[in-house]
Structures are given as C-alpha cells and as structure tokens.
LUMVEXMI-715187 format. One record per residue (C-alpha): residue in three letters; z, x, y. Coordinates in steps of 0.02 Angstrom, whole numbers, padded with zeros to 5 digits, always signed. Example, Ala and Ser with C-alpha at 12.3 -4.5 7.8 and 13.67 -1.06 7.14 Angstrom:
<pts>
ALA+00390+00615-00225SER+00357+00684-00053
</pts>
This chain:
<pts>
MET-00454-02141+01125LEU-00568-01992+01096ILE-00428-01895+01009SER-00387-02046+00903ALA-00570-02065+00854VAL-00583-01881+00806ARG-00427-01894+00698SER-00494-02052+00619GLY-00660-01965+00582VAL-00573-01816+00500TRP-00468-01933+00394ALA-00622-02031+00342GLN-00713-01871+00294GLN-00566-01814+00187GLU-00558-01985+00105GLN-00744-01978+00064ARG-00720-01807-00015ARG-00579-01871-00124LYS-00685-02017-00181LEU-00826-01899-00226LEU-00704-01798-00331GLU-00645-01957-00417LEU-00827-01997-00462CYS-00844-01821-00532GLU-00685-01834-00635ARG-00741-02004-00704GLN-00915-01932-00736GLN-00995-02069-00633LEU-01165-02039-00549THR-01157-01857-00605ASP-01324-01770-00632VAL-01281-01597-00700VAL-01174-01533-00844LEU-01095-01362-00828LEU-01054-01266-00988LEU-00900-01155-00980GLU-00806-01053-01108ARG-00623-01091-01127GLU-00575-00906-01136PRO-00721-00798-01078ALA-00724-00612-01051LEU-00734-00580-00865ALA-00903-00518-00804SER-00982-00567-00969ASP-01163-00625-00966GLU-01177-00648-01152ILE-01237-00812-01229MET-01089-00926-01257ASP-01030-00987-01426ASP-01064-01174-01434GLY-00904-01201-01532ASP-00794-01143-01388VAL-00886-01223-01242GLU-00820-01360-01130GLU-00934-01474-01030VAL-00897-01515-00849ALA-01001-01648-00762ALA-01036-01637-00575HIS-01155-01687-00435ARG-01291-01562-00394VAL-01295-01605-00209VAL-01109-01565-00191LEU-01124-01401-00285ALA-01280-01349-00189THR-01199-01390-00022ALA-01044-01285-00058SER-01113-01138-00158PRO-01264-01027-00119PHE-01273-00990-00306PHE-01298-01174-00350HIS-01410-01202-00199ALA-01530-01069-00262LEU-01517-01134-00440PHE-01561-01314-00395THR-01690-01285-00257SER-01790-01132-00310GLY-01907-01216-00434MET-01812-01157-00588LYS-01801-01275-00736GLU-01627-01332-00681SER-01706-01404-00523ARG-01839-01501-00620GLU-01733-01580-00756LEU-01650-01749-00725SER-01483-01695-00799PRO-01487-01509-00833ARG-01358-01418-00938VAL-01311-01257-00849PRO-01214-01120-00942LEU-01094-01016-00836PRO-01049-00867-00947GLY-00901-00764-00892VAL-00828-00899-00779PRO-00654-00952-00837LEU-00635-01139-00862ASP-00469-01156-00770ALA-00533-01055-00623PHE-00692-01159-00613ARG-00592-01321-00610GLU-00500-01257-00456LEU-00664-01205-00374LEU-00742-01372-00417ARG-00600-01459-00326TYR-00629-01341-00179MET-00816-01378-00174TYR-00780-01565-00170THR-00627-01572-00057GLY-00612-01405+00033GLU-00439-01383-00042LEU-00393-01239-00155CYS-00238-01215-00262ILE-00205-01038-00323THR-00055-00963-00413GLY-00007-00793-00477ASP-00077-00840-00647THR-00248-00895-00584ILE-00289-00800-00425LEU-00380-00654-00508SER-00488-00768-00615VAL-00522-00880-00464LEU-00575-00726-00365HIS-00693-00670-00502ALA-00769-00844-00522ALA-00786-00867-00333ASN-00882-00705-00323ARG-01000-00761-00463LEU-01031-00926-00373GLU-01046-00841-00202LEU-00903-00938-00124ARG-00872-00806+00008GLU-00732-00898+00098VAL-00634-00913-00065VAL-00663-00728-00100GLU-00592-00687+00072ILE-00441-00800+00047CYS-00401-00728-00124CYS-00420-00548-00066LYS-00310-00575+00086GLN-00176-00656-00021LEU-00185-00516-00150MET-00173-00385-00014LEU-00016-00467+00053GLN+00061-00466-00122LEU-00002-00295-00181CYS+00136-00194-00265VAL+00162-00069-00406ALA+00183-00210-00532ASN+00011-00287-00501CYS-00098-00147-00430VAL-00182-00110-00597ASP-00236-00290-00626ILE-00296-00307-00447TYR-00393-00144-00452MET-00480-00183-00616CYS-00533-00353-00550CYS-00592-00295-00378GLU-00668-00128-00427GLN-00820-00216-00500LEU-00838-00331-00348GLN-00848-00199-00212VAL-01012-00265-00145ARG-00897-00384-00050SER-00811-00295+00095ALA-00648-00388+00064CYS-00649-00337-00119ARG-00690-00159-00072LEU-00541-00145+00048LEU-00426-00223-00081ALA-00490-00109-00221GLN-00463+00043-00111ALA-00284-00008-00072ALA-00246-00045-00255ARG-00325+00120-00308ALA-00219+00213-00180MET-00063+00128-00248ILE-00109+00178-00426ASP-00135+00359-00372THR+00023+00365-00267PHE+00139+00286-00395PHE+00044+00338-00551CYS+00199+00394-00644ASP+00269+00218-00626VAL+00103+00131-00654TYR+00066+00210-00824GLN+00232+00145-00891SER+00187-00035-00846GLU+00127-00163-00971ALA-00029-00190-00866PHE-00084-00009-00892LYS-00037-00005-01077ASN-00141-00161-01110LEU-00299-00094-01027PRO-00455-00068-01133LEU-00514+00109-01163ASP-00652+00108-01031ALA-00527+00052-00897VAL-00404+00189-00945LEU-00541+00321-00936LYS-00596+00256-00766ILE-00421+00278-00698LEU-00392+00449-00777ARG-00560+00517-00719HIS-00528+00470-00539GLN-00535+00633-00443GLU-00408+00588-00309THR-00259+00566-00425PRO-00126+00675-00339GLN-00043+00723-00503ARG-00201+00819-00553ALA-00165+00949-00419GLN-00041+01041-00530GLN-00097+01091-00703TYR+00007+01128-00856GLY-00067+01179-01021GLY-00242+01129-00966GLU-00198+00951-00916SER-00099+00855-00789VAL+00074+00817-00856ALA+00067+00642-00782ASP-00103+00611-00860GLY-00040+00673-01028ALA+00110+00558-01020ALA-00005+00414-00971VAL-00116+00449-01121THR+00037+00452-01233ALA+00103+00288-01165TRP-00066+00202-01186LEU-00102+00267-01361MET+00071+00232-01427HIS+00068+00053-01363ASP-00051+00010-01507PRO-00074+00168-01612LEU-00152+00081-01763ALA-00296+00014-01658ARG-00314+00162-01541GLN-00299+00314-01653ARG-00489+00335-01668GLU-00505+00334-01477LEU-00404+00494-01463ALA-00555+00605-01434SER-00621+00503-01287VAL-00452+00502-01203PHE-00425+00687-01238TYR-00592+00728-01158ALA-00550+00624-01004THR-00385+00713-00974THR-00435+00892-01017GLY-00620+00900-00979VAL-00653+00987-01145GLY-00699+00934-01319ASN-00812+00797-01384ASN-00808+00653-01506SER-00782+00769-01653VAL-00645+00771-01782LEU-00584+00934-01705ALA-00563+00852-01535GLN-00468+00708-01614GLU-00356+00830-01706GLU-00321+00925-01545ALA-00282+00763-01456ALA-00165+00710-01596HIS-00076+00876-01588LEU-00064+00863-01398ILE+00018+00693-01409LEU+00129+00725-01557ASN+00188+00893-01490ARG+00239+00800-01334ARG+00338+00681-01443ASN+00417+00828-01532SER+00492+00886-01366ASP+00599+00730-01378ASN+00637+00760-01563ALA+00543+00600-01598MET+00407+00663-01715VAL+00375+00788-01855ASN+00274+00947-01836SER+00099+00892-01788LYS+00018+01042-01875GLU+00053+00958-02041LEU-00056+00809-01994PRO-00236+00787-02052PRO-00376+00780-01922LEU-00345+00595-01892ILE-00172+00522-01874ALA-00130+00433-02035VAL-00091+00249-02024GLU+00087+00273-02084ASP+00115+00412-01955ALA+00044+00302-01818GLY+00166+00167-01868ASP+00307+00290-01841VAL+00236+00335-01673ALA+00241+00154-01620THR+00430+00155-01627ALA+00451+00317-01531SER+00509+00318-01351THR+00395+00367-01208THR+00387+00544-01144SER+00556+00600-01081ILE+00574+00595-00893ASP+00700+00735-00911ASP+00560+00860-00948PRO+00571+00983-00800MET+00383+01009-00794GLN+00354+00822-00792GLN+00484+00797-00655GLN+00396+00929-00552GLN+00235+00830-00555GLN+00305+00655-00540LEU+00329+00669-00353THR+00306+00504-00263PRO+00328+00464-00079THR+00495+00398-00019ILE+00525+00325+00154PHE+00684+00380+00244VAL+00747+00308+00409ILE+00866+00417+00506GLY+00993+00381+00642GLY+00959+00271+00792PHE+01062+00156+00904ASN+01129-00016+00860GLY+01215-00070+01021PRO+01394-00013+00990GLY+01341+00168+00971ALA+01228+00300+00899LEU+01210+00309+00709ASN+01222+00451+00586THR+01174+00340+00439VAL+01019+00364+00332GLU+00932+00246+00211TYR+00776+00248+00103LEU+00655+00117+00039ASP+00623+00077-00144PHE+00443+00015-00142HIS+00462-00067-00313ARG+00590-00191-00249ASN+00560-00181-00061GLU+00745-00144-00049TRP+00837-00014+00056PHE+00972+00100-00014PRO+01095+00215+00076ALA+01073+00403+00080PRO+01202+00532+00138PRO+01238+00521+00325MET+01203+00662+00446GLU+01348+00765+00512THR+01304+00709+00689GLN+01264+00540+00765ARG+01086+00546+00831SER+00981+00418+00924TYR+00809+00454+00998SER+00803+00618+00902GLY+00655+00711+00829VAL+00612+00720+00644ALA+00489+00825+00544VAL+00452+00849+00359SER+00415+01023+00292ARG+00289+01066+00158ASP+00429+01081+00031ASN+00483+00902+00069GLN+00638+00936+00171ILE+00683+00829+00322TYR+00731+00910+00488ALA+00827+00804+00616MET+00831+00881+00790GLY+00923+00841+00950GLY+00953+00661+01000ALA+01103+00585+01088CYS+01270+00517+01029SER+01307+00444+01202SER+01227+00434+01374ALA+01322+00591+01422HIS+01301+00695+01265HIS+01130+00760+01212HIS+01114+00877+01063GLU+01027+01041+01033THR+01089+01044+00853VAL+00974+01031+00701GLU+01010+00972+00523MET+00903+00984+00367PHE+00910+00861+00221ASP+00852+00902+00045PRO+00829+00739-00055GLU+00833+00834-00220SER+01008+00903-00190ASN+01062+00758-00078VAL+01139+00877+00049TRP+01125+00898+00238THR+01129+01079+00298ALA+01154+01144+00476MET+01005+01242+00543PRO+00982+01352+00697PRO+00997+01246+00856MET+00856+01216+00977LEU+00845+01318+01136LYS+00880+01163+01243ALA+00977+01003+01215ARG+00869+00847+01224SER+00851+00666+01168TYR+00704+00545+01187LEU+00596+00688+01125GLY+00442+00695+01016SER+00411+00807+00866ALA+00270+00853+00748MET+00234+00973+00605VAL+00084+01091+00610GLY+00071+01220+00472ASP+00238+01311+00458PHE+00295+01260+00632ILE+00395+01112+00697TYR+00351+01071+00877VAL+00478+00985+00991VAL+00403+00910+01148GLY+00480+00841+01308GLY+00636+00733+01310PHE+00787+00700+01421ASN+00942+00809+01442GLY+01049+00689+01544THR+00983+00743+01713ALA+00798+00785+01697HIS+00645+00724+01603LEU+00583+00881+01519ALA+00414+00964+01510ASP+00487+01100+01399VAL+00411+01131+01228GLU+00478+01239+01087ARG+00437+01267+00906PHE+00534+01315+00749ASP+00460+01440+00626LEU+00507+01383+00451ARG+00479+01559+00383THR+00589+01655+00506LYS+00705+01509+00546GLU+00691+01547+00732TRP+00649+01444+00886GLU+00530+01504+01021GLU+00472+01433+01187MET+00297+01364+01204PRO+00195+01324+01361PRO+00264+01168+01447LEU+00180+01000+01471SER+00091+00968+01636THR+00213+00823+01665GLY+00393+00804+01614ARG+00409+00654+01500SER+00540+00570+01391GLY+00518+00423+01273LEU+00347+00491+01226ALA+00259+00478+01058VAL+00204+00641+00976VAL+00083+00660+00830ALA-00017+00801+00752LEU-00198+00786+00695ASN-00325+00918+00646GLY-00207+01058+00698LEU-00175+00990+00874VAL-00016+00913+00946TYR-00033+00756+01053ALA+00097+00698+01180ILE+00070+00515+01222GLY+00144+00411+01364GLY+00329+00413+01404TYR+00429+00410+01567ASP+00438+00546+01701GLY+00590+00480+01795ARG+00485+00381+01920LYS+00355+00286+01821HIS+00298+00243+01647LEU+00151+00350+01592LYS-00017+00316+01513SER-00075+00496+01517VAL-00101+00597+01357GLU-00097+00785+01331ALA-00159+00889+01184PHE-00092+01060+01133ASP-00194+01189+01037PRO-00079+01311+00945GLN-00222+01436+00934THR-00247+01451+01122LYS-00069+01394+01164LYS-00134+01282+01301TRP-00105+01100+01347SER-00250+00995+01412LEU-00258+00818+01480ILE-00369+00701+01379ALA-00417+00518+01399SER-00273+00411+01461MET-00217+00253+01372ARG-00269+00084+01439TYR-00087+00040+01473ALA+00067+00140+01523ARG+00192+00148+01379ASN+00369+00213+01367GLY+00448+00214+01194PRO+00291+00171+01093ALA+00259+00210+00909ALA+00107+00310+00856VAL+00019+00355+00694VAL-00137+00454+00651GLU-00284+00394+00548GLU-00365+00550+00478GLN-00511+00459+00398SER-00571+00391+00565ASN-00506+00539+00667SER-00406+00424+00778ILE-00231+00389+00844LEU-00151+00216+00848VAL-00014+00171+00973PHE+00095+00014+00961GLY+00210-00071+01085GLY+00325+00015+01208GLU+00375-00032+01385SER+00250-00049+01527ARG+00396-00048+01650HIS+00584-00053+01631GLY+00630-00199+01517ALA+00449-00259+01498ARG+00416-00230+01314MET+00239-00247+01247ASN+00156-00305+01087THR-00015-00233+01127SER-00092-00093+01025GLU-00234+00027+01057ARG-00333+00162+00967LEU-00394+00331+01029ASP-00558+00376+00946LEU-00558+00565+00956ASN-00742+00573+00912ARG-00786+00471+01066GLY-00637+00520+01172SER-00597+00341+01222TRP-00463+00209+01196SER-00493+00030+01138ASP-00382-00121+01104VAL-00339-00164+00924ASP-00243-00307+00843ALA-00080-00347+00931PHE+00086-00303+00851ALA+00200-00435+00773ASP+00311-00448+00928CYS+00357-00356+01087ARG+00464-00203+01055SER+00502-00023+01102GLY+00605+00115+01024HIS+00525+00082+00855VAL+00434+00200+00736ALA+00277+00185+00630PHE+00187+00270+00486SER+00028+00243+00385PHE+00033+00231+00196LEU-00076+00225+00040SER-00227+00318+00109GLU-00208+00223+00273SER-00227+00054+00187PHE-00065-00004+00269LEU+00029+00026+00431PHE+00217+00004+00441CYS+00324-00022+00597LEU+00514-00012+00586GLY+00660-00060+00697GLY+00663-00048+00886SER+00721-00175+01014ASN+00634-00334+01072LYS+00617-00419+01242LYS+00785-00505+01214ASP+00867-00333+01202GLU+00905-00366+01019TYR+00913-00217+00902LEU+00804-00245+00750ASP+00820-00210+00565THR+00649-00279+00518VAL+00503-00186+00440HIS+00328-00256+00466ARG+00169-00210+00373TYR-00012-00220+00432ASP-00169-00213+00326HIS-00349-00200+00382LEU-00405-00347+00274SER-00292-00488+00334LYS-00279-00402+00504GLN-00103-00466+00528TRP+00073-00400+00533THR+00188-00476+00402LEU+00374-00452+00369HIS+00392-00324+00230SER+00579-00292+00213THR+00743-00280+00306MET+00839-00119+00330ARG+01025-00108+00298ALA+01061-00078+00483GLN+00988-00127+00651ARG+00909+00027+00727CYS+00827+00067+00894GLY+00778+00246+00934LEU+00772+00283+00748ASN+00659+00404+00657VAL+00559+00392+00497ALA+00510+00525+00369VAL+00390+00508+00222VAL+00447+00631+00088LYS+00386+00666-00089THR+00531+00658-00211SER+00555+00676-00398PRO+00624+00527-00497HIS+00786+00621-00531ALA+00820+00674-00351ALA+01006+00666-00318CYS+00979+00548-00171PHE+00936+00410-00296LEU+01104+00418-00386GLU+01175+00254-00317GLN+01011+00164-00350ARG+01006+00223-00531GLN+01184+00165-00557LYS+01136-00006-00491GLN+00984-00013-00604GLN+01090+00028-00756GLN+01201-00121-00717VAL+01056-00244-00708TYR+00870-00213-00724LYS+00722-00327-00742GLU+00539-00283-00759PRO+00459-00310-00587GLN+00362-00473-00586TYR+00244-00532-00453GLN+00210-00708-00394PHE+00082-00746-00262GLN+00165-00846-00126GLN+00106-00988-00016PHE-00041-00947+00096HIS-00129-01052+00226GLY-00306-01013+00280ALA-00378-01067+00445SER-00483-01205+00369THR-00432-01209+00187ALA-00263-01262+00119VAL-00200-01146-00016ARG-00032-01169-00100ASP+00066-01116-00252ALA+00046-01250-00384SER+00227-01230-00436ARG+00287-01282-00263PRO+00275-01451-00177ALA+00143-01461-00043ALA+00213-01431+00130SER+00224-01581+00243ALA+00113-01588+00395
</pts>
C-alpha cells in the first residue's frame, strides 16, 4: 500500500505540473510577461528592438521556484517584485530555447535536439538553471567530434565559470588544436566572426605553431586563407587583423593589409589559382576578391603543408581472437569513428610490446603466435610509407611483456618465455639500433602493465607464476636502479594503464585478481602523494585490453580484451571526466585480446590511408552531428525528432 501511495503521489504531482503548464500556455492567472527576441545575438545585453520582441506570459512563483535568477529578480525588492504584472526583458535569450526551459521549469521535463542544445545551454546559464547546464554539457561531451567542436567551444568558452562548461570547453579546444587542419576546412570555422577566428589563432597551444615557415604556421596561414576566401567581399578589410594574429607583426595599416593580401594571394598562386599579387593595390579590389571566392582552398599536396598537418592516428596491432594469434593491424578514423585495415605484420603476435618513436614509427616486439612459440623478433611500421621492416631482435624471446619509450630508448620489461616468468629487462637504442641488458626487476612478472612518466619506467602488477601481483616497481634510467613503490589496492594480472601528466598520476583499469576472475575496478596512483585511490569503475570486467588517453587527457579509451564469459572483444569504450561514465565509442574490425595500441602522428597523405581515400572518393558526405537521446537521473531529455521511449 505504501508503494502504491508513493506512486500515486508522484503521478498526482506530475499531473499538477502539467495543469500549471496548461494555465501558462492559456495565459490564465499569469502575473509576469517575459520579453524575448526572436533571433537574438547570444550573450547580448543590448536593449531589444520592440518590433522583434515576443511576449511570453508565466507565473512568477513557478519561475522563482525553479530558477535562482528569477528568485532574485522577484524577491530582492527590485521593481519587478513590486509591480502587479511586470514586463521583464531577457536580452540575449533565444525564444525557442526559453520555451524549452519554460516547459522544464513547469514540468521538470526537457526536450533538446542537435539544433537547440547550444542555445538551451546558453539560456540555462543565463537563468542559472545549473542542472540543465550539467545535462547539456554532459550530452555535448558525449557527442563531441571534429564536426561540432568549433560550435561547442565558442559557446562554452564564455561560460567557463561553470565547471561543466569549463571541462567541455577544454575538451573542445583540445580537439580544435589536435585536428586543426580538418577544423579550419569546416563550415563552422569559415562562418565564425573575426573575433572568434582571432581567439582560435592566438591560442598558444596550437600544435601546428611549433614548426614555422616563412614567419607563420602553414596550418594557420591555410586557415586564414580558408576563412577570408569564404566571404572575401565582406572580409577583405579585416586582412590586417588576421595577418597580425598569425604572424605577430604589423598593425592596422594599409601596408599590413597589403602584406596580408600578398601572403594569401601568393599562396593561391602556388595552385595556379591567382594572378601575381604584386600587381594588386594595397587593398584587394572587389573584382579580384570575387575571383578569389571561386578559387579552391590551399592545396593539400603542398609538401610544407603536409609536413605540418600531422594529426594523431590510433593503430591497434595483433592480439588473439580465440582461433589463433593475429598479425592484422587497423587504425581509427576519428571523423567517422570507423576502423580501416592497415598492412599486416610479417609475424603473428599476441601479448607483444609496442612503442612509438619520436619520428612516429611503430615498433612491435616479441609476443607469441602459439603457447609454445614466443618471439624475440621485432618489426617497425612506418605509416607514411605503409611498410613493415624487420629490426634487430631482442636478446630474449618473450610474450606477455610490457614496453615503454623514454627518450631514444625502448624499454622491454618482464614477460613469459614458455617456461619462466621473467624479471629480465632490456632496451633498444634507436640511434645505434642495438639492444642492451638492463638491471632486472625485483620480481619476475608477466601480464604486467608498463608506462613511462617524467623519465621513469613503471612496472605494474602482473603474475609471477604463483600469484597475481599488486606490487609496483619504478626504474630510473639515470641511476639504472629499480625501486619498489606503493602497491596497488588490488592484485591485477593483465590490466591496462595510462599516464595523466597534468595530475602526475597513473590510472590502471581491470585485469584479473586471480585466474579467471576478471575485474572492472579502476584505481589511480597519485605520484605526488605516493598513494593509490579508487576511481570510477570500468564499463565491464575484462583483462588483456589496452588503454590510452587522448585530447589533452580529456578522454580515456579502452580497447578489446576478454570478459568474464571468456569472450574476445572488439569494442572500444570512451570515458570523460564530465559525465564520469564509459560509453561505447566504436567497434574494431576484429576481436582482439592481448592486443596493443599505438598513437602516431601522421600526415593526411600517408600511404596507410590509401584504401580509406579510395572509399571516400566513391562516396563522401560532410560529417553531420546529431545529439542523441539522453536520460538524466531526474530529468527526462529526448530528441524531439524521435518518439518518447515507453516506460
């Protein structure tokens, strides 16, 4: 009876809210009129034009109960609290977004779509509806991609007083920086106002600024070209400001504008698209600008531009799928969340080691092709040439090993050779192409996780042949000594580990606590404090998986492995620090346990992308984003284009 009464009370409360909304929509018993512009400029506080204002009637008590903004407005002694039926202007709040928020304030239900979510977020921030801000930011974080990162950043960058907006803005900014050469070709970037373009170009962490050519970043110069040529008639007089932002020299003088025009038009001349810019007057003539509008964007075939258009590519390598060890390789296209094949290794390798050199070459070391055959061989893959090359073998054969890159050295730690769980450590000098022995671990261990942070190598967990380990050792290449540090809270064999440089910590996910007992727990080692603590659990129980952090540590990814049903997995899950949940990101082409992952910077014309480019030439569509269905803990949020889900 008590449960029935509670359900009845909840239903009655919802019914009362709906009736209140009906009174509002019929303008019955309302006591406040809200004035909203039909198409306002976001963040505008200017006085509204009476000719483009729409009136929305509401009940003050409902607004004040739901929104701290309205509560202060109607209870602080301001004129709106003294008038019987005040008229309250809300400049900068979009009408459509406010209608959705009004429904939320009356009913607790919110409907957001890809077309409205950014305006709803902005309006919710203005009205101090913190729960709605959180919901919108979490949903945007889940849907963040190259196609929408500019719009999301420009909306959230001005709202960073909210922690959720700050985390989202940081992730969007990192995506802009990482994939800048793709971002500047998007319609979202080309349609930005001048101040927004300058804000992006002046950002000091843009990776493409690291290499300079002719006094400016090639990527920045191409971005300027793309933006200016999108609307040259309107933007020609903004040349000087953009030129100053990308070169750091000049001012708003005619000379600066002339130099900027020459910079851009000379770039066009490299594609035989424009006439000699020296013949132009200080300002681009209108008729010349019209010609520019029809010209193509900067050629991606420019060798200097290719050199600086390096973006990260995720490769997964080898593994085990049940029938046998794999030699296959695939990579992830972040634009489509789709995996494509890369050339296979010469050797089947599961539970191998992988490292990425400074010149973006992948080294695959050791591993096993069967329970009786463990490799000492090494192969190197160059994504630019799309070729695997044999390298000098390790000193000892091993699988279930760990590996890490420190400076010009690849460290290989522990492992299993078919009979013993190894404490042996060796390293490969990329300059001399030779292997040398290093001091051994204090404990032989296989199935360990190995990471490098701040010049040290960490060996985490594993199996010593008798028990699963929770101990951790750190190696200092300067002293060439291993030392035991704080042990994990749980023993783990076959976990995944990543480093977080910003917090000086190491994260460990999953693994086995004993044979067959896979875990979903995760923990963090704070190296500043020297202690471990529990963090959010992983999506499911698994071992033999791999992980990496991405976009300035905004996201964590876990790939493959096997679950407690002994199923080999092809799934990729993503975690963000805002929603604090793991969500399915994509599906690999093959099931893989004991795989490895490498994050490599590649040029857009790397030979490994040949099959993908051929597929794109057959059919290509501009990436579009649509924000999908999302359910909050206490607030229902759905895509308006979809039917509401049944209870």
